[in-house]
N, C-alpha and C positions, 0 to 999 in steps of 0.2 A: 718631554719638553719642560721648559721652565719659563715662567713669566714673572719671576720673583722681582726683577728690577723694576718692572712696571705693573705690578699687581694692582688691580682696581677692585676695591671692596666697597659694598654699601655699608651704611651705618650699623645695621644689626650684626652683620658678620664682623665688622671691626670691633664691635663691643664684646663679642665672644672672644676674639683674639686677645683683647686687652685683659679680659678676665683670666685667660689661661696664663698669660705672661706675668700677671700680678699675683698668681696663686702661691701661697706659702708652702714650703715643703711639708708633706704629711696631709695637706688638704685633700679631701676626697672629691675629685671632679673627673667626670668622664664625658668626653666630647666626641661626637660622631660627625664625620665629614663624608657624607654619602652622595655621590654624583656620578654621572656617566663619564667616560673617558674624555679628556681634553677640557674639563670644566675648571681646572685650577686647583685640584686637591693637593698636589705636590707643592705647588707654589704657596698655598695656604700654610702647609706644614713648615715650609721654609721661613715663614714669618715668626715662628715660635722661638723665643729667645730664653725661656725659663728652663734651666738645666734640670730642674726637678721633674719635668714632664717626660713621660715615656711616650714616644711617638711610634706608630706602626702604620706604614704606607702599604697600599695594595693588600689590605687585610683579607680580602676575599680570596687571595691566592694561598693564604697560610693554612696548614692542616689543623685538624681539631686540637691536637696536643699543644701546638704553639699558641692557639687562641686561648685555651684554658689556662696556660701559663701566665697570660696577661691579666687574668682576673684579680690577682693579688695587688696589682699596681694601683696606688691611690690616685695619682694624677696620670690619666691615660687619654690620649687623642688617637682615634682610629680613623683612617681614611680608606674607603673602599667603594667599589662599584655596586650598584643595586642588584646585579646579577653576576654569578649565581647566588641564590638565596641559601644561607647556611644557618642551620638551627643553632649551632654553638655561637655563631656571631650574633644572632638575634638575642640569645640569652645574655651574652656579654654586654650588649649595648642597651639592655632594657633600662629605662629611666634616664638615659644619657641626654645631654644637651645636643640638639641637632643643628648643624650648620648647613643651611641650604645654599648651595652654590648654583645660581641660575645663570643662563646665558647673559652676555652683556647687552645692555640697551644701546641704541645709536649714540646717545650722549656719552656713555661709558667708552664706546669704541672711539669716539672723537677725542675723549680725554687720554685714551691710551696711545692713539696714533698721531694726534695733533695734525690732522689732515683736512683738506677742504671737504665741504659737505658732499659733493658728488662722489668723492673717493670713499667717504664714510658710508654713504648709501650703498655703493657697490660692494664694499667689503662686508657690510652687515647682511646684505641680501645673499651673498655667496656662502657665508659661514654660519648664518643663523645666530651670530654673536657668541659662538663657542670660543672661549679665550684662546685655546691652543691653535685653532684654525685662523683666528684673527692675527695671531702672532706670526703664523706661517705666511699668510698672504701679505701682511704688512700694508703699507700705504701704497698699494698698487692699484692700477686701473684695469688690469687684465690678469688672467690666470696663466702662468708660465708652466712649462714642462718641469722646471725645477721645483715649483710649489707642489705639483702633483706627485712628483717622485718622493716627496717627504712622507706620503701616505703609505709607502710600501711596507714600512715596519708595522703600521697599524693593521694592515690587511693580511700579511703573510702568516701571522701566528694564529689566525682564526681557523676553527675547525671547518671541515668540508661542507657540512650542512649550512653553517653560517655564511660561508663564502657563496654558496649557491643561492641562499636567500638574498644576499646583497646584489647578485647578478639579476635575480628576479625583480628586486626593487629598482635596479637601474633600468630594467625594461618596463617599469610602470606597474608591476603587479604586487607591490608591497602590501596592499590591503585586500588582496583576493585570496582569502583563506582556502577556497575550494581549489584554485589553481595551485597554490603553494602546497596544499596537502598532497595533491597528485604528483607534483614535481619532486617533492622531497620524500614521498612515500612515507608520510607520517600522518597520525591522526591529528584532529584539530588542537588537542591539548599540547601535543608535542610541538606543533607549529607555533602555538602561542608562546611556548618556552623559547623557541628559537628567535621569535620576534623580540621577546624581552631581552635576550642576550644581545641582539643587534642594537637595541636601544641603549644598552649599557656601554656600547663602544663609543657613543657620542656622535655616531655618523648619521643618525636619523634626527629629523626635526620633530616638532611637537605633533605634527599631523601623521607621523609614522612613515613618511617618505624620506628618501635620502636628501640631505642638505645639498644644494647645488654644487658646492665645491667637492663634496664627497662623491656625488653622482659622476662628476668628471673624472675623479680619481679612480673609481671602480671601473669605469669604461676604459680609461687609459692604461691601467696597470694590470688588467686581467688578460690572460691569453685569449687571442681572437677566437680560436676554435671553441673555447669554453663559453664565451659570450654567445656565439652563434648557436651552439647546442642548446643552451638554456632558452634562448628566444624561440628557437624552432620548436622546442618541446612545449613551451607556453602557448605559442600560436596554435599548435595542433590541439592542445587541450581546450583552448578557447573556441576553436572552430567546432570541435566535437560538441560543445555546449551551445552552439549557435550564436556566439557572441562576436563582437567586432575584433578584427585581427590586424587592421592596418597599422596601428602604432607599433605593434610588436614586429611586424614584418618589414616596415619601411627601411630600417637600417640594414636589412639583409639583401636588398634588391640587387646589389652588385657583387655578391659573394660567390656567385656561380652555382648556388643550390637552387632547387626548384621544387615543384609539387603543387598539389591542390590548394594549399594554404595561400600561395602567392596569387592564384586566380581569385580566391575569395577576397583577398586584400585589394586586388585590382578592381573588382566590382564595387567595393566599398569606396575606393578613391575616385571612381569614374565621374560622379557628379561634381566633385570639388576640384580635382586635379587630374584631368584626362591625360596629361603628359606622363605623370607618375603611373597612372593606370596602365598606359601602354607599356611602360618599362616593366611593370609587375607581370603583365600578361606574357611578355617575352620571357621573363625570368621563370614563369611557371612551367614553361616547356622544357627547361633544363638544357636548352640547346638543340632539342629535337623538334620534330614537326608538331605544329599546334593542332589539337583536335578541332573538329568542325565548330563546336560551340565556342571554344576559346578563340579561334580565329575570327569568328563573327564579332565577338565582343571586343577583341583586340582591334579589329578594323574600326569599330565605332569609336573606341578611345583615340586611335590615331587620327581619325577625321576631326574629332572634337578638339584635338590638340593642334590641328592645322597641318598635320603630316599627311597630305592627300595621296602622295605616292604610295606610302605604306598601306593606307586605307584601301586604295584601289587594288593593290596587289593581294592583300589578304581577302578582300571581298570577292575578288575574281576566283581565288582558290576555293572558297566555299561554294560559290555559284556553280563552279565546274564539277562539283561532287554531286552526281545525280540523286544519291540516296540521302543527302543531308537534310535534316529538318530545319536547318538554319539558313537556307538559301535565300528566302525572301527578306530576312533581316539584312543579310549581306547585300542584296540587291538595293535595298533602301539606302544603305550607307554609300554604295557606289553612285546611286542617283544624286545624293546630296553632293558628293565630291565632284561629279561631272557638272552640276549646276554652278558650282563655284569656279569651275574651269571654263565656264561659258558655253558648255555643250548642253544647252537647254533641251533641245529636241531629243537627244539620246537619254538625258536625265528623265525626261517625261516617259519615254518607253520603259525604262527600268521601274519607275514608280508604278506605272500601269501594271507591269508584270508582277511586281512585289506584292501588291494587294494587301499590304499591312494596314493596320487601322488608320494611319495618317496618309498613306501613299496616295489614295484616290484624290484627296483634296490638293496635294502638291502636284499630282499629275494634271489636274484641271488647271491650276495656275500656269504650269509649263505649257499646256496646250494653248491657252490664251496668249502667253508670251511669244509663242512661235507662229501665231496667226490662225489658230483653229478655235472657232467658237464652241463653247460647251454650255449647256443649259442647266444640267442638274447639279445640285450640291449634295454630295454623298454624306450619309449620316456618319458622325464621328463619335468616338468614345467620349464620355463626359469628363474629360481631363482638361488641364490647362492647355496642353498641346493640341488636343483634339478640338477644343473650342476655338483656339487661335487659328488653326489650319482652316477650319470651316469659314471663319470670318474673313481670313485672307482671300480665299477663293471668291467669296461673296463680294468683297470689296473690289477686287480686280474686275470681276464681271460687271459690277455697277459702273466702274470707270469707263468701260467700253460701251456700255449701254447708254451712257450719257447722263447718269445720275451722279454728277461730280461731288456734290455736297454729301450725298449718302455714302459714296465710296470712301471719301476721306474720313467721315465719321466711323464707318465700319472698320477701316484699317487702324484708326487710332484706338478704337476699343479693343481690337485684336492685340495691339501692342501692349496696352495696359493689362490685358488679361494674362499675357505671357511674362510680365515683369517679375512676378514672384519666383519663376523658374530660373531666372538669371542665366548663367552659362551652362546649366545642366541639361540642355536640349540640343539636339543635332538638327540644324535647319538648312534647307537649300537656299532660303532667303528669309529675312526677318520681317515681321509685320511693320516694324519701325522703318526699315528702309523702303518698303513698298509705300507706306504712308507718306514718307518724305518725298519720294518720287512723284506721287500723285499731287502732293501739296505744291511742289515746284511747278508741275505742269499746269496747275490751275490757279497760280498766283497767290498762294497762302504760305509765304515763307516763315511767318511766325509759328505756324502750326508745325512745319517741317523742323524748325529749330528746336521747338519744345520736345517733340517726340524723339528726335535724335539725342538730345541732351539726356533724356530719361533712359534711353537705351544704353548709352555709354555709361551712365551712372550705375545702372543695375547689371551691366554686363550681359545683356540679352544676347543669346546665341554664342556666348563664349568667344574664344580666340578667332574662330572662323568669321564671325560677323563683326568683330570689333573694327577691323580695317575698313570695311564697307561703310560703317556708321561714321567713322572719322573722315573718310573721303567725301561723303555727302555733306558733312558739316563744312568742309573746305569749299565745296561747290557753292554753298549758300554765301560764304564770304566772298567768293569770286563774283557772283551775280550782284552783290551789293557794292562791289568796287573796293572791298578791303583786301587788296591784292597781296600785301605783305603778310597779313594774317592767313590768307588762303594758302600761300606758299609755306608759311611756317607750319600750319596744320598738316599740309602734305608731307613736309620733310619729317614730321614727328612719327609718321607711319611708314617711312621708307623701309624697304626690305624686299624679299622675294615674293612679289605679288602673284596671286593666281590670276589667270587671264581676265576674269570678270572685274577684279579690282584694278588690274593693270590698265585696262582700257580707260577707266575713270581717272587713274593717276596720271597717265600720259595726257589725257584730255585737259586735266587741270594745268599741267605744265604748258601745254599749247595755249590754253585760254588765258592764263596769266601773262604769258609772253606776248600774245596778240594785244591784250589790253594795255600792256606797258609799251607797245610799239617796239618790242625787243626782237628785231628781225633775226639777229644772230642766234638767239636761243630758239626761236621758232624754226629756223632752218635746221639747227642741231637736233631738235626733238622730232622733226617731221618723220624721219625714217622709223623711229620708234612708234609713232602714231600709225604709220602704214602697216607695220608688223602687228601692232595690237589689234587692228581691225581684221587682219588676216587670221589671227588666232582666235578671234571671238565672233562667231556667227551672229548675224543681225538678229536681235529679238526686241520685243516691246520695251524692255527695261534698260536698253542700252542706247536709246535714241538721243539722250542728252550729249554724251561724248561724240556721237556721230555728227550732231549739229555743229559742235565746236570744230571738229575736223573739217567740215565743209567750209567754214569761214577761213580756216587756216589754209586749206588747199587753194582757195581763191586768191588769198594774199600771196601765196608762193607760186601761183600759176601752175598748179599740178592737179587740176581737177580730175583728169582722166583716171588716175589711180583710185580715186574714191568713188567714181561714178557707179560701178557695179554694186557697191554696198549701199549707196543711196537708193538705187533702183530697187534693191531688195527691201529696203525700209519702206519705200512707197508701196510696193506690192503687199508687204505684210499688213500695213495699215488698211489698204484697200480690201484685203481678205477679211478684215474685222469690221468693215463698213465705215472706214475713215472716222473713227471716234474722235470728236473734237478735242477732248482732253489730251490725247496723245499726239494728234496730228498738228495742233496749233503751234506748239513749241518748235517742232521740226520745221514747219513753214517759216516761222520767224527767223530761225537760224539760216535757212536757205535764202531768205530774202536778203539778209546781210551779205551772204556769200555772193549773191548776184550783184549787189550794189558795189562790193569791193572789186568784182570782175568787170564792172561797167556793162553788165548784161541786162539792159533795161527791159527786154522782153521777158526774161526769166523773173526779174524782180516784179514786174507787173502780174505775172502768173501767180506768184506766191502771195502778193497782196490781194489778188482776187480770191485765192483759196482762204485767206484769213477773213475776207469780207463775207464769204459764204457762212462762216461759223460765227459771225458777229453777234447774232441774237442768242447764242447758246448760253453764255454767261458773261459776267463782268470782265473776266480775264480776256476772253476772246474779243469782246468789244474794245477793250483797251488796246490790245495788240493790233487789231484791225485799224483803229483810228491812228495809232502811232505809225503803222506801215504807210498809210496814205500820206501822212504828214512828212515822213522821211523821204518818200519819193519826190514830193514837191520841193523839199529842201535841196535834194540832190539836183533837181532841175533849176534851182535858183529862185524858186518862189517861196519866200519866207514870210509867213504871217506870225509875228511874234506872239500874239495872244494864243493862236492855235498851237504853236510849238510848245509854249509854256504849259498849256493844258495837257497836251499829249505826254510831255516829259513828266509832269507830276503824276499822270495816270500810270506810267511805267514804274515810277518810284513806288507808288502805292501797292503794286503787285509784286514787289521784290526785285525788279530789274533796275537797281539803282545805277549801275554803271551805264546801262543802255540809256537811261533817262538823262544822265549828265552828258552823255555823248551826243544825243539828239540836240539838246540845247546848245552845246558847244559847236557842233557842226553848222547849226543854223546861224550862230553868231558870226562865224567867219565867212558866211556866204551872203550876209545882208549888207546892203550899201547904206542902210540907215544907222548912223553911229549911235543914236540913242537906243535903238532896238538891240544893237550889238552889245552895248554895255549891260542892258537889262537881261539879255539872254546869257551873257557870261556870268552875271551874278546868279542867275537861276541855276546854271550848271554847277557853280561852286557850292551853292546851297544844297543841291541834290547830292553832291559828293560829300557833304558834311564839312566843307571848308568855310572859313569866315569870309565875309564879304565886306569890303571897305566902303565906307560912305563917301570917300573922296574919289571913287573910281572914275566917275564921269568927268570930274574936274581934271583929274590926272590925265585922262585919255585925250583931252583937248588942249592941255597946257603945253606951251612951247618948252623946249629944252633949255635949262638955265645952266650954261657951261660953268659960270662962276661958282656954282654950288658944288664944287669939287669934293669928292669923297662921300657925297650923299647919294643914295640910290632910292628910286621910287619903290613902292611895294611890288609892282610888276617886275622891275629890274632885279630885285632881290630874289623873286621866285625863279626867274630865268637863270640868274647867276648860280643859285643853289643847285638847280638841276644839271646845269652844264658841269659844275664842279663834281657832281656825282658820277660823271662820265657819260651822260646821255648825249646822243646826237641832236642836232637842231630839229630833225624830224621827230624824234622821240619827245623832246621838250615841247614842241608844238602840239603833238597829240595829247600830251598830258594837260596842257594849258588851253587847249582849244584855239590855238592860233596857228598860222602857217609857219613853215620852216623859214620862209623869207622874213617874216616878222621877227622871229627869234634872232636871225642874222642882223637885222636892223638894230635890235636892242643891244646886241653885243658890240656893234660898231659905235653906237652912241655912248656906251659905257667906256669903251676904249678911248674915245675922243675926250670924254669928260674927265677921265682919270689920267690922261696924258700918257697912256701906255705906249711903249715903243715896239712891242711885239705881242703875239698871242700869249706866249709864256709869261711875259711881264704882266699882262692883263689878268691872267689866271692867278698869279701870285698875289696881286693886289686884291682881287676878289676874295681869295681865301682869307686874307687878313680882315677885310671889311665884313664879309658875311660871318666869318668865324668868331669875331669879337663883338658882333652885334652893333657895330658903329652905324 
């Protein structure tokens, strides 16, 4: 290569060059330019213009006789690589002026390329500033195949040992003398010589590893089978020494080779990348049947990666082998998978049979979840998972026994305890999700939000639990009336849900549609809801979606399809002694289903059930008071003070949408105009929307037709929602007014604006609302 046209030299090197060019004939001057390949030795020699100077390039390749013949030259400049070391060359250059050609700095690269900073940074990082490689890459922002192919001439002439060393360096073993010694079948001194020879090529950086550009070139230009063979040999050598092999084996995962080294790499990958671990376990079998131990570990990796079909298949393979010592581990994996599939009863059976260190605690949680009381807390190993499992069981038991505050505290502690483990644990359920469920059921939404945020941030439970945590976050948004955020969060986790996650996802769709009065979406989603309930047996931890489905069934007049599942839920709660924490929220949902269905007797029954738990805690008292108030409102008895107090109570326990709904429903049922305005303002405040100080005046003011083109605040709201495509009924539900009132608003706007048709009215409203007039 040559960089003569654009050679960049620092002041000291330039000074030596000037001295050479200015030397008179007969002057005795000997200059040595010693540097690895690619550092610009040839380019430096090309700058010598003094004809009296004898120049010798690549002097390390000359034989001893040729070197001795140069000794008589008075003006001599020798350029050579620092390896191989030659005694004759050392004697010839004793006392010579040494020119040190160092890699280029970023400033020098910028001077050479005249490129933007980002390009200079990229080129310098890839080349280490080696001039030849800077010239090859040029002012590029990516490495092309053409750039890499330019290295072929540098690599092909190297001897076999040096080429093998470069392949080892490409695999990351450049500084492992023990591995290199075994790989090259050389003693340490010989290996050191090979490393020095590699340094002399210019392909290595100061730290002894391949420059990034050279690393790519070695990988791209070496025959695949040679790379595989070197990596395979290095991995086996590393495995024999008990060292990590993942980095060596990772590139070989799809090559079709197998063996124990792949299983070792898979075990190494399992805590950080279970999907890769599963691929490595598969590769370790070489296409044959997996041994029992490998199958059990492969099942664990598959489950942690979210591939429950493979996990169950592999686990069943191990469980079916009567003489396998890994059957209990496989049973635990299958139990976890079935818990995520909503089969909590079967999961509990497997946990009980597995009798692994953590299985007893998870079996206890499953028993409680399916309606069987357990009293003992089995001893757990003193690990993060063991402590968390014990606290999870204790917390669920406390929630059923009536110690709500203690239960929430215990589950939050369990969640905090497991945070350091991140995604490296396989869980049937996470303490964070159980804590969030308990917090929602007892009116502590801020606690639920905090514990879920931490679980998402730390990745607790890995891929399997991430969807559940995000769905529960969306549930909190829905309860608070942040329906757009709830739907956005739901859409962010769209995919092939497991049944336990699917029932929550569909319930969110149903809940958001119901709260938006979106009957079309509600009807469209209802069949999915019915299928989700069929696929997920009723358990304690799925009561929230069941309550949402009950309200939707009433709205669609399809209660019969859900009735058997609701009966199972009631029976499950009864078998646990009707714990107020879990029963209250279901009764609240069923109360609203009864109100929607105009079933006053059922509504009274659920209000009575809420009243029985009134003294249990603040949440129960709040829901009981709100239930009684709601029934009075439905009956037309509106006490504004009482409604406002009940609504604010609901808001305080996290039921923001319900709070605004209660105030809004009371507003449209009262004949007292002042109370109506006050309750509408209360509803808007509880929704987090601004309240106009002129509302009362506007409500009583006559229509001024002359004020054409001007819309009141309420008319703007109505117009904006109609333009979004909402029906009058949907607009009324959103603004807590009747559909008839919405129709009257539209008629008044049409009269005021002089519209000749509905399409004309909508066109004018788009202009007015869109331009902010």
